[in-house]
DRENSE-5921 format. One line per 8 residues: number of its first residue (from 0); their letters; for each residue x, y, z of C-alpha. Coordinates in nm, 4 decimals. Example, Ala and Ser with C-alpha at 12.3 -4.5 7.8 and 13.67 -1.06 7.14 Angstrom:
REM DRENSE-5921
0> as> 1.2300/-0.4500/0.7800 | 1.3670/-0.1060/0.7140
END
This chain:
REM DRENSE-5921
0> xxxxxxxx> -0.8983/0.3806/3.5269 | -1.0362/0.0709/3.3463 | -1.1339/-0.0740/3.6797 | -1.2780/0.2506/3.8109 | -1.5097/0.2853/3.4995 | -1.6113/-0.0802/3.5359 | -1.6817/-0.0625/3.9124 | -1.8510/0.2762/3.8750
8> xxxxxxxx> -2.0790/0.1235/3.5979 | -2.1612/-0.1711/3.8122 | -2.2289/0.0453/4.1294 | -2.4342/0.2891/3.9385 | -2.6417/0.0141/3.7765 | -2.6845/-0.1648/4.1154 | -2.7821/0.1628/4.2846 | -3.0376/0.2453/4.0223
16> xxxxxxxx> -3.1784/-0.1066/4.0352 | -3.1958/-0.0816/4.4032 | -3.3589/0.2633/4.4065 | -3.5981/0.1498/4.1335 | -3.6970/-0.1461/4.3612 | -3.7829/0.1165/4.6336 | -4.0148/0.3141/4.4142 | -4.1124/0.0199/4.2139
24> xxxxxxxx> -4.2518/0.2055/3.9270 | -3.9206/0.2736/3.7668 | -3.7565/-0.0730/3.8055 | -3.7943/-0.1917/3.4503 | -3.6897/0.1374/3.3057 | -3.3721/0.1522/3.5168 | -3.3066/-0.2261/3.4470 | -3.3346/-0.1923/3.0589
32> xxxxxxxx> -3.0885/0.1114/3.0769 | -2.8273/0.0134/3.3184 | -2.8123/-0.3600/3.3010 | -2.7186/-0.3552/2.9286 | -2.4472/-0.0903/3.0016 | -2.2955/-0.3208/3.2736 | -2.2930/-0.6168/3.0332 | -2.1286/-0.4043/2.7643
40> xxxxxxxx> -1.8668/-0.2677/3.0059 | -1.7886/-0.6236/3.1127 | -1.7538/-0.7391/2.7591 | -1.5306/-0.4304/2.6877 | -1.2915/-0.5057/2.9732 | -1.2668/-0.8818/2.8733 | -1.2059/-0.8387/2.4942 | -0.8459/-0.8245/2.3643
48> xxxxxxxx> -0.8754/-0.6748/2.0092 | -0.9160/-0.3013/2.0974 | -0.6880/-0.1551/2.3638 | -0.8709/0.1740/2.3979 | -1.2093/0.0009/2.4716 | -1.0425/-0.2460/2.7121 | -0.8745/0.0188/2.9036 | -1.1735/0.2563/2.9122
56> xxxxxxxx> -1.5061/0.0418/2.8777 | -1.7940/0.2230/2.7242 | -1.6138/0.5460/2.7168 | -1.3559/0.4240/2.4758 | -1.6322/0.3710/2.2234 | -1.6600/0.7459/2.1779 | -1.3375/0.7406/1.9892 | -1.4889/0.5288/1.7098
64> xxxxxxxx> -1.7998/0.7429/1.6997 | -1.5996/1.0577/1.6698 | -1.3864/0.8989/1.3933 | -1.7151/0.8007/1.2037 | -1.8612/1.1618/1.2471 | -1.5303/1.3509/1.1641 | -1.5627/1.3638/0.7741 | -1.9219/1.4691/0.8168
72> xxxxxxxx> -1.8505/1.7421/1.0697 | -1.5487/1.8688/0.8779 | -1.7302/1.8785/0.5414 | -2.0345/2.0667/0.6769 | -1.9088/2.2851/0.9623 | -1.5127/2.3388/0.9189 | -1.3832/2.3205/0.5714 | -1.3901/2.6328/0.3502
80> xxxxxxxx> -1.5887/2.6235/0.0262 | -1.2656/2.6173/-0.1666 | -1.0760/2.3465/0.0107 | -1.2886/2.0245/0.0130 | -1.1430/1.6962/-0.1235 | -1.1776/1.5289/-0.3606 | -1.4366/1.7931/-0.4723 | -1.4547/2.1396/-0.2970
88> xxxxxxxx> -1.7978/2.2695/-0.2082 | -1.7997/2.5223/-0.4888 | -1.7858/2.2488/-0.7511 | -2.0282/2.0270/-0.5566 | -2.2780/2.3213/-0.5382 | -2.2533/2.3947/-0.9070 | -2.3580/2.0356/-0.9810 | -2.6482/2.0384/-0.7306
96> xxxxxxxx> -2.7848/2.3885/-0.8451 | -2.7704/2.2950/-1.2169 | -2.9218/1.9434/-1.1745 | -3.2140/2.1175/-0.9796 | -3.2193/2.4182/-1.2175 | -3.1948/2.6678/-0.9324 | -2.9970/2.9805/-0.9106 | -2.6256/2.8958/-1.0114
104> xxxxxxxx> -2.4982/3.2437/-0.9927 | -2.2488/3.3691/-0.7280 | -2.2587/3.6900/-0.5289 | -1.9944/3.9399/-0.4338 | -1.7032/3.8023/-0.6565 | -1.4909/3.5056/-0.6539 | -1.3918/3.3188/-0.3382 | -1.0640/3.2090/-0.4989
112> xxxxxxxx> -0.7361/3.3708/-0.4428 | -0.6356/3.4634/-0.7896 | -0.2769/3.5267/-0.6862 | -0.2255/3.1792/-0.5482 | -0.0156/2.9253/-0.7500 | -0.2352/2.7155/-0.9803 | -0.5017/2.9590/-1.0394 | -0.6292/2.9323/-1.4068
120> xxxxxxxx> -0.8385/3.1482/-1.6343 | -0.9330/3.1679/-2.0066 | -0.8575/3.4796/-2.2219 | -1.1864/3.6518/-2.3283 | -1.2091/3.8762/-2.6380 | -1.3139/4.2200/-2.6809 | -1.4857/4.1008/-2.9945 | -1.6931/3.8442/-2.7965
128> xxxxxxxx> -1.9738/3.6737/-2.9750 | -2.3503/3.6374/-2.8970 | -2.3769/3.2734/-2.7433 | -2.7382/3.2633/-2.8361 | -2.6300/3.2609/-3.1969 | -2.3941/2.9554/-3.1518 | -2.4743/2.5823/-3.1685 | -2.6204/2.5035/-2.8157
136> xxxxxxxx> -2.5277/2.1471/-2.8456 | -2.1835/2.1043/-3.0079 | -2.0990/1.7545/-3.0908 | -1.8079/1.5496/-3.2427 | -1.8408/1.2603/-3.4918 | -1.6524/0.9516/-3.3701 | -1.5383/0.7149/-3.6413 | -1.2411/0.6767/-3.8585
144> xxxxxxxx> -1.1957/0.5605/-4.2312 | -1.2748/0.1858/-4.1262 | -1.5735/0.2739/-3.9025 | -1.9047/0.2112/-4.0970 | -2.1342/0.3251/-3.8007 | -1.9950/0.6624/-3.6855 | -2.1576/0.8110/-3.3758 | -2.2329/1.1716/-3.2925
152> xxxxxxxx> -2.0965/1.2223/-2.9504 | -2.1901/1.5061/-2.7073 | -1.8912/1.7050/-2.5654 | -1.9991/1.5933/-2.2167 | -2.0836/1.2251/-2.1115 | -2.1082/0.9790/-1.8228 | -1.7811/0.8214/-1.7452 | -1.7364/0.4409/-1.6730
160> xxxxxxxx> -1.9082/0.3146/-1.3629 | -2.0214/-0.0385/-1.3366 | -2.3475/-0.1751/-1.2025 | -2.2376/-0.3310/-0.8830 | -2.0320/-0.0362/-0.7771 | -2.3481/0.1686/-0.8415 | -2.6921/0.0728/-0.7437 | -2.9517/-0.0250/-0.9931
168> xxxxxxxx> -3.1411/0.2966/-0.9370 | -2.8258/0.5058/-0.9942 | -2.7558/0.3275/-1.3269 | -3.1184/0.3793/-1.4326 | -3.1007/0.7488/-1.3376 | -2.7821/0.8054/-1.5353 | -2.9180/0.5990/-1.8283 | -3.2485/0.8028/-1.8230
176> xxxxxxxx> -3.0582/1.1220/-1.8153 | -2.8588/1.0269/-2.1110 | -3.1628/0.9411/-2.3086 | -3.3215/1.2750/-2.2267 | -3.0203/1.4839/-2.3010 | -2.8944/1.2715/-2.5992 | -2.5538/1.2045/-2.4572 | -2.3529/0.8882/-2.3985
184> xxxxxxxx> -2.3440/0.6629/-2.0838 | -2.0381/0.4493/-2.0385 | -2.1263/0.1249/-1.8884 | -1.8012/0.0479/-1.6926 | -1.6359/-0.2837/-1.7218 | -1.9020/-0.4741/-1.5311 | -2.1134/-0.5507/-1.8353 | -2.4420/-0.4291/-1.9674
192> xxxxxxxx> -2.7364/-0.4866/-1.7234 | -3.1150/-0.4531/-1.7769 | -3.0655/-0.1335/-1.5823 | -2.8486/0.0152/-1.8648 | -3.1271/-0.0817/-2.1090 | -3.4145/0.0537/-1.8960 | -3.4463/0.3879/-2.0970 | -3.2535/0.3071/-2.4014
200> xxxxxxxx> -2.9966/0.5824/-2.3498 | -2.6856/0.5635/-2.5762 | -2.4061/0.3280/-2.4335 | -2.0538/0.3051/-2.4536 | -1.9826/-0.0669/-2.3828 | -1.6554/-0.0986/-2.1900 | -1.4432/-0.3963/-2.1759 | -1.1870/-0.4678/-1.9118
208> xxxxxxxx> -0.9533/-0.7416/-1.8433 | -1.2279/-0.9614/-1.7009 | -1.4160/-0.9418/-2.0433 | -1.7424/-0.9221/-1.8413 | -2.0311/-0.9774/-2.0660 | -1.8158/-1.1292/-2.3489 | -1.6004/-1.3946/-2.1678 | -1.5655/-1.7696/-2.1989
216> xxxxxxxx> -1.6100/-1.9939/-1.9018 | -1.2153/-1.9986/-1.8459 | -1.2142/-1.6001/-1.8560 | -1.0930/-1.5400/-2.2072 | -1.2367/-1.3027/-2.4677 | -1.5406/-1.4757/-2.6544 | -1.6090/-1.3386/-3.0203 | -1.9476/-1.4819/-3.0206
224> xxxxxxxx> -2.0577/-1.3212/-2.7070 | -1.8939/-0.9894/-2.7992 | -2.0774/-0.9889/-3.1238 | -2.4033/-1.0569/-2.9692 | -2.3701/-0.7926/-2.6870 | -2.2555/-0.5147/-2.9300 | -2.5176/-0.5743/-3.1878 | -2.7819/-0.3997/-2.9515
232> xxxxxxxx> -2.8940/-0.0682/-3.1179 | -2.8347/0.1391/-2.8120 | -2.4607/0.0203/-2.8008 | -2.3035/0.3016/-3.0023 | -1.9280/0.2521/-2.9196 | -1.6913/0.0097/-2.7586 | -1.4165/0.0948/-2.5447 | -1.1216/-0.1526/-2.4293
240> xxxxxxxx> -1.0014/-0.0435/-2.0941 | -0.6213/-0.0872/-2.0500 | -0.5960/0.1112/-1.7291 | -0.8018/0.3440/-1.5199 | -0.6684/0.6723/-1.3352 | -0.7688/0.5697/-0.9849 | -0.5753/0.2301/-0.9886 | -0.3719/0.1799/-1.2993
248> xxxxxxxx> -0.1916/-0.1525/-1.3325 | -0.3927/-0.3039/-1.0648 | -0.6249/-0.5934/-1.1192 | -0.9263/-0.6927/-0.8910 | -1.1307/-0.9820/-0.7573 | -1.4999/-1.0126/-0.7407 | -1.5588/-1.2002/-0.4108 | -1.7756/-1.5012/-0.4243
256> xxxxxxxx> -2.0480/-1.3267/-0.1922 | -2.0760/-1.0560/-0.4550 | -2.1257/-1.2915/-0.7483 | -2.4975/-1.2950/-0.7160 | -2.7128/-1.4753/-0.9699 | -2.8110/-1.1255/-1.1156 | -2.4388/-1.0149/-1.1328 | -2.3310/-1.3708/-1.2708
264> xxxxxxxx> -2.5767/-1.3488/-1.5632 | -2.4700/-0.9823/-1.6596 | -2.1019/-1.0732/-1.6471 | -2.1146/-1.4375/-1.7884 | -1.9668/-1.5818/-1.4907 | -2.0573/-1.8621/-1.2376 | -2.2655/-1.7385/-0.9519 | -2.1277/-1.7757/-0.5881
272> xxxxxxxx> -1.7660/-1.8159/-0.7227 | -1.4871/-1.5567/-0.6951 | -1.3605/-1.4027/-1.0146 | -1.0276/-1.2550/-1.0859 | -0.9797/-0.9689/-1.3025 | -0.6143/-0.9653/-1.3871 | -0.4035/-0.6443/-1.4195 | -0.3273/-0.7194/-1.7890
280> xxxxxxxx> -0.5288/-0.8455/-2.0886 | -0.5039/-1.1994/-2.2098 | -0.6439/-1.1376/-2.5717 | -0.3061/-0.9695/-2.6692 | 0.0549/-0.9485/-2.5579 | 0.2193/-0.6852/-2.7858 | 0.1238/-0.3443/-2.9223 | 0.0738/-0.5056/-3.2720
288> xxxxxxxx> -0.1554/-0.7705/-3.1369 | -0.3343/-0.4999/-2.9475 | -0.4330/-0.2919/-3.2548 | -0.5368/-0.6067/-3.4283 | -0.7615/-0.6926/-3.1524 | -0.9146/-0.3486/-3.1955 | -0.9638/-0.4203/-3.5485 | -1.1289/-0.7424/-3.4866
296> xxxxxxxx> -1.3692/-0.5948/-3.2374 | -1.4702/-0.3216/-3.4893 | -1.5353/-0.6079/-3.7348 | -1.7289/-0.8108/-3.4849 | -1.9430/-0.5177/-3.3765 | -2.0614/-0.4518/-3.7242 | -1.8350/-0.1423/-3.7772 | -1.9120/0.0579/-3.4592
304> xxxxxxxx> -1.6476/0.2961/-3.3188 | -1.3814/0.1050/-3.1238 | -1.1385/0.2797/-2.8976 | -0.9415/0.2318/-2.5768 | -0.9043/0.3991/-2.2318 | -0.5781/0.4298/-2.0532 | -0.4171/0.6346/-1.7708 | -0.0638/0.7272/-1.9212
312> xxxxxxxx> 0.2172/0.5458/-1.7418 | 0.5509/0.4679/-1.9342 | 0.5398/0.6879/-2.2370 | 0.7278/0.4422/-2.4603 | 0.4333/0.2153/-2.4318 | 0.1946/0.4628/-2.5959 | 0.4503/0.5375/-2.8541 | 0.4822/0.1645/-2.9217
320> xxxxxxxx> 0.1150/0.1424/-2.9864 | 0.1182/0.4365/-3.2277 | 0.4091/0.2689/-3.4094 | 0.1792/-0.0465/-3.4266 | -0.0907/0.1597/-3.5806 | 0.1421/0.2791/-3.8575 | 0.2780/-0.0605/-3.9210 | -0.0589/-0.2418/-3.9348
328> xxxxxxxx> -0.2796/0.0440/-4.0791 | -0.5184/-0.0164/-3.7927 | -0.6226/0.2710/-3.5811 | -0.8762/0.3120/-3.3128 | -1.1701/0.5550/-3.3601 | -1.1214/0.7099/-3.0229 | -0.8764/0.7220/-2.7285 | -0.9963/0.8072/-2.3601
336> xxxxxxxx> -0.7361/0.9455/-2.1339 | -0.7894/0.9046/-1.7690 | -0.5789/1.0956/-1.5144 | -0.4163/0.9782/-1.1828 | -0.6869/1.1835/-0.9976 | -0.9637/0.9661/-1.1443 | -1.2123/0.8093/-0.8859 | -1.3288/0.4677/-0.7990
344> xxxxxxxx> -1.5470/0.2834/-0.5450 | -1.2485/0.1379/-0.3813 | -0.8705/0.1461/-0.4506 | -0.5539/0.0857/-0.2458 | -0.4385/0.4127/-0.1135 | -0.0876/0.3925/-0.2770 | -0.2581/0.3516/-0.6156 | -0.4905/0.6463/-0.5716
352> xxxxxxxx> -0.2365/0.8708/-0.4485 | 0.0864/0.7851/-0.6195 | 0.0415/0.5929/-0.9415 | -0.0645/0.7271/-1.2855 | -0.0025/1.0492/-1.4847 | -0.2345/1.3387/-1.3963 | -0.4784/1.3863/-1.6882 | -0.3390/1.7174/-1.8004
360> xxxxxxxx> -0.0077/1.5880/-1.8632 | -0.1331/1.2557/-1.9922 | -0.3750/1.4318/-2.2336 | -0.1236/1.6684/-2.3705 | 0.1307/1.3801/-2.4161 | -0.1226/1.1638/-2.6036 | -0.2415/1.4560/-2.8254 | 0.1228/1.5477/-2.9067
368> xxxxxxxx> 0.2164/1.1878/-2.9855 | -0.0693/1.1492/-3.2310 | 0.0165/1.4879/-3.4005 | 0.3732/1.3759/-3.4208 | 0.2786/1.0538/-3.6011 | 0.0343/1.2565/-3.8078 | -0.2686/1.0413/-3.7141 | -0.4726/1.2781/-3.4905
376> xxxxxxxx> -0.7145/1.3629/-3.7638 | -0.8486/1.0098/-3.7622 | -0.8820/0.9637/-3.3848 | -1.1119/1.1382/-3.1466 | -0.9624/1.2190/-2.7904 | -1.1904/1.2004/-2.4832 | -1.0581/1.3394/-2.1574 | -1.1533/1.2253/-1.8083
384> xxxxxxxx> -1.0366/1.3689/-1.4842 | -1.2488/1.5731/-1.2230 | -1.4428/1.7594/-1.5119 | -1.7359/1.9413/-1.3467 | -1.7890/2.2722/-1.5094 | -1.8044/2.4522/-1.8372 | -1.4483/2.5755/-1.7825 | -1.3173/2.2232/-1.7132
392> xxxxxxxx> -1.4539/2.1247/-2.0663 | -1.2942/2.4226/-2.2257 | -0.9732/2.3530/-2.0580 | -0.9766/1.9953/-2.1654 | -1.0540/2.0864/-2.5218 | -0.7668/2.3455/-2.5143 | -0.5233/2.0622/-2.4149 | -0.6172/1.8577/-2.6961
400> xxxxxxxx> -0.9493/1.6684/-2.6161 | -1.2414/1.6568/-2.8455 | -1.4981/1.5482/-2.5831 | -1.5170/1.4851/-2.2033 | -1.6236/1.2210/-1.9538 | -1.7406/1.2810/-1.6053 | -1.8138/1.0120/-1.3367 | -1.8377/1.1748/-0.9953
408> xxxxxxxx> -1.9984/1.4914/-1.0999 | -2.2621/1.2800/-1.2668 | -2.2920/1.0856/-0.9355 | -2.3464/1.4066/-0.7630 | -2.6363/1.5078/-1.0099 | -2.7893/1.1757/-0.9054 | -2.7663/1.2641/-0.5432 | -2.4084/1.1797/-0.4144
416> xxxxxxxx> -2.3122/1.4089/-0.1251 | -1.9436/1.2966/-0.1077 | -2.0077/1.0975/0.2122 | -1.6912/0.8828/0.1218 | -1.8618/0.5642/0.2063 | -1.8573/0.4033/-0.1440 | -1.6346/0.1060/-0.0298 | -1.8525/0.0286/0.2725
424> xxxxxxxx> -2.1922/-0.0559/0.1074 | -2.3350/0.2222/0.3292 | -2.3897/0.5080/0.0823 | -2.6628/0.7230/0.2478 | -2.8037/0.8613/-0.0827 | -2.8532/0.5039/-0.2441 | -2.5877/0.5886/-0.5269 | -2.2969/0.3662/-0.4349
432> xxxxxxxx> -2.4572/0.0677/-0.2628 | -2.6378/-0.2455/-0.3123 | -2.8339/-0.2258/0.0300 | -3.2100/-0.2353/-0.0777 | -3.3154/-0.0257/0.2107 | -3.0683/0.2514/0.1028 | -3.1181/0.2105/-0.2735 | -3.5020/0.2596/-0.2484
440> xxxxxxxx> -3.4497/0.6243/-0.1400 | -3.3187/0.7117/-0.4944 | -3.6108/0.8167/-0.6932 | -3.5181/0.7342/-1.0591 | -3.7961/0.9435/-1.2160 | -3.6575/1.2552/-1.0392 | -3.2850/1.1979/-1.0629 | -3.2748/1.1107/-1.4357
448> xxxxxxxx> -3.4153/1.4591/-1.5014 | -3.1527/1.6071/-1.2805 | -2.8746/1.4335/-1.4629 | -3.0169/1.5745/-1.7952 | -3.0531/1.9056/-1.6407 | -2.6842/1.9175/-1.5278 | -2.5673/1.8054/-1.8461 | -2.7594/2.0761/-2.0395
456> xxxxxxxx> -2.6678/2.3569/-1.8140 | -2.3014/2.2548/-1.8220 | -2.2846/2.2411/-2.1962 | -2.4615/2.5887/-2.1929 | -2.2027/2.7460/-1.9736 | -1.9275/2.5930/-2.2022 | -2.0787/2.7635/-2.5169 | -2.1054/3.0828/-2.3133
464> xxxxxxxx> -1.7327/3.0696/-2.2344 | -1.6479/2.9912/-2.5772 | -1.8561/3.3026/-2.7075 | -1.6982/3.5094/-2.4464 | -1.3420/3.4083/-2.5988 | -1.4636/3.5065/-2.9473 | -1.4732/3.1440/-3.0537 | -1.7560/2.9903/-3.2578
472> xxxxxxxx> -1.6332/2.6243/-3.2927 | -1.4719/2.3918/-3.0261 | -1.2142/2.3190/-3.2928 | -1.0727/2.6591/-3.2708 | -0.9836/2.6380/-2.9047 | -0.6308/2.5871/-2.8393 | -0.3648/2.6111/-2.5541 | -0.2936/2.9856/-2.6022
480> xxxxxxxx> -0.6626/3.0512/-2.4688 | -0.5957/2.9212/-2.1110 | -0.3494/3.0604/-1.8396 | -0.2043/2.9436/-1.5207 | -0.0386/3.1392/-1.2340 | 0.2944/2.9642/-1.1567 | 0.3943/3.1956/-0.8713 | 0.2813/3.5234/-0.7239
488> xxxxxxxx> 0.4444/3.7433/-0.9976 | 0.4398/3.4948/-1.2998 | 0.1756/3.3519/-1.5301 | 0.2092/3.1203/-1.8275 | -0.0239/3.0239/-2.1097 | -0.0938/2.6546/-2.1676 | 0.0917/2.6686/-2.4833 | 0.4011/2.7678/-2.2892
496> xxxxxxxx> 0.3522/2.5098/-2.0012 | 0.2508/2.2356/-2.2464 | 0.4152/2.3264/-2.5787 | 0.2910/2.1691/-2.9033 | 0.5118/1.9508/-3.1339 | 0.5274/1.9875/-3.5070 | 0.2866/1.7617/-3.7047 | 0.4613/1.4590/-3.8453
504> xxxxxxxx> 0.7881/1.5351/-3.6465 | 0.8064/1.1712/-3.5104 | 0.7934/1.0165/-3.8562 | 1.1428/1.1306/-3.9237 | 1.4433/1.0655/-3.7019 | 1.5906/1.3969/-3.8146 | 1.2961/1.5923/-3.6690 | 1.2208/1.4104/-3.3621
512> xxxxxxxx> 1.2367/1.6674/-3.0619 | 1.5250/1.6070/-2.8295 | 1.3087/1.5375/-2.5229 | 1.1345/1.2573/-2.7269 | 1.4344/1.0835/-2.8693 | 1.4851/0.8293/-2.5740 | 1.1266/0.7073/-2.5748 | 1.1153/0.6943/-2.9459
520> xxxxxxxx> 1.4385/0.4928/-2.9518 | 1.3240/0.2266/-2.6956 | 0.9754/0.1614/-2.8086 | 0.8827/-0.1117/-3.0554 | 0.5439/-0.2295/-3.2068 | 0.6483/-0.5777/-3.1094 | 0.6676/-0.5377/-2.7426 | 0.5269/-0.3155/-2.4593
528> xxxxxxxx> 0.8627/-0.3460/-2.2730 | 1.1099/-0.0702/-2.3661 | 1.4219/-0.1944/-2.5399 | 1.7056/-0.0051/-2.3734 | 1.9880/-0.2505/-2.4964 | 2.2255/-0.0797/-2.7446 | 2.0307/0.2582/-2.6986 | 2.2371/0.5634/-2.6069
536> xxxx> 2.0856/0.9128/-2.6465 | 2.2851/1.2260/-2.5385 | 2.0869/1.4496/-2.3020 | 1.9849/1.7632/-2.4657
END
């Protein structure tokens, strides 16, 4: 077949050229069309890297074209509105509609099968409230006893996304939207660029294992650079990233070709040299050293709220951090809980699919742990994990969060169409690319307004849901307000699926719940590694 295609292409080209010679006028047209095809067919038949193209010159290339087109065709013509991944069309549409302030209502009832496993809903009240009478912009004050500059945080904020993974125009649109809507914009671990400062929107400065923006030449944490960077007025909070949901426990490398002079200046690195971000922090080795590092960072920042972000892994490690808080008296002002369903520009498939606790289980565990040690009242919890709608915010708060982050939904408000090309530098909307010809298509003046609109309308929908449940304050939301179908004939409230534990029960060995005893026994403020030696706990 390979030879047939090759010979056929040659004969067709030769016949066309011969015919064109007879009629003269079409010679150059035929030559331009068929000669390149012949050259391509010859190349395909001689190359050795792709068997399909070698065996079927020219025609074999249709396989790669079909592979490129598949996700686009599937998304727009095949998949139902409720089945898309990572986000279905219903969720994507609500972002687009609210960002553009067009009709976001739905006709003819729900498209969801409410008898399918996993369907969720909140309990409304006969004594519902008038949502117009409630606070249209509920907020939470972040800052414990040792914080001298507490921050009033919106319930819905931009999650961590670095300049480099996002384009400069996308970063400016997000920051401009945050400035208009008065909510916070997390910088991601790539440092603070001039684009983060463009509209003076409130920033949460995130620091990862690479310490970008506050690192010494050898890659260690720099007290001086940190103090200098966090002194900026628009930096309202500081977040130390222990892990992220999309690839927890995985470091990274910035290739030399991506270490442009602009990126190098932002991250305090040498241009045109590869930079490693290890999977662990070099500034501390134990839970006790970690909380002391948090205390140092709060002091260096002039008393701004300091916190950390994690995707829950080994539960004993978080318990060890809480024990270190009690032993040292140093507590973070906030904790951000990411889930294994979190997104990123690029991650190994195994990490995206099979590493990290989903955010619901992670959030309820962190909340219960803080309650068990009687320290929750001093710490704000921020949830992150595919939060798109007002119901998602309500659900997160029911599980124990005080506020929420959103990354991919905010990208959609900027214009992302879920093309799934974030890791190829070919994002067609100019959101997740550094290609200047694509970036220029993203109009910052328009998109920043859309980001602000999306935030405003989503908070509005949350307040309306809260009023429908007869609740006048987010602090009154609890797990009994949300339900889930677990099979066709059974439903459970969240308080049954994710039961609370008693306040302070982890402070006394006699009151520790049976399911917590093993992790409590093996955790220590002096080591992240669980100490199993000599520990024997009978199963309940």
